[in-house]
N, C-alpha and C positions, 0 to 999 in steps of 0.2 A: 249502376246506381250510385252515389254517393256512398248510401250505406251499405250495399253489399261488397263495397270495393273494401270497406273497414274493416267488417266481417272476413274478407280476404284476406286481410292484409293483417290481422289480431291487435289491433288497434280496436274494437269493439266484440265481443260476444255475444250473440244471439239467445233471450233467457228457452227458458223448455218451449216456454208455450207459439214462441215463435217460431225458435226448430220446426219443432209438429208443422206449422202454417206451413209452413218451406220442404217442409220434408209431400207434404200430401200432392203442397202443388208443382213440384217436382216429379214426381209419381216414386219416391225412394223411402228405405224404411230410414226413423231416425239415426238406427245407429249408424247405419251410412256417414255424417257430418261430424261422427266421433272416434272414426273410426284413425290411427295413425301414421295410414301407407295405404297408396291405390290399390295395391293387389289384396289388402283385409278389404276396400273397400269395392272390390270388386266382389270376393267372394259372397262380403255381406247381401252387395244386389243379386248375384245369380240364388246363393241362399234362399230372399227372401221371395223367387219368381218360382221356384221347384210347388211337384204336390206333396200335401203334407205328407202322404210315404213314402216318397224321396227326401223330402227332411230327417222323418226316422228309421229311412237308411243310412241316410247320410254322417247324424247321430249315433246308431250300430256301432259305423267302420271306423270313425274319433273315438269311439271309447274298447273299442275292440285292439286302436293302433295303442292305447295307451297316453294320448294326442295332450287328455286334457288334462294326467297327474301325476 
C-alpha cells in the first residue's frame, strides 16, 4: 500500500501503536522495526523465538564476555 511504501522510504514514521499492531500482525517483536541493520534484526528474531532458559543462557554468555560493558 501507499502508506507502507511511505514508511519504507522514510517519508512517514509509524507511531508506537501502529508499530505494535504491525508487529503483532507480522508476528515479530516490536524491536525488530527499530534495529539498524539486517544482521541485528535476525538476532532479535532468533532471540525472541528462544525458550526462557535459552534466553538466560545467551544473556549469561554476553555478560561473561563483557559484550554489554
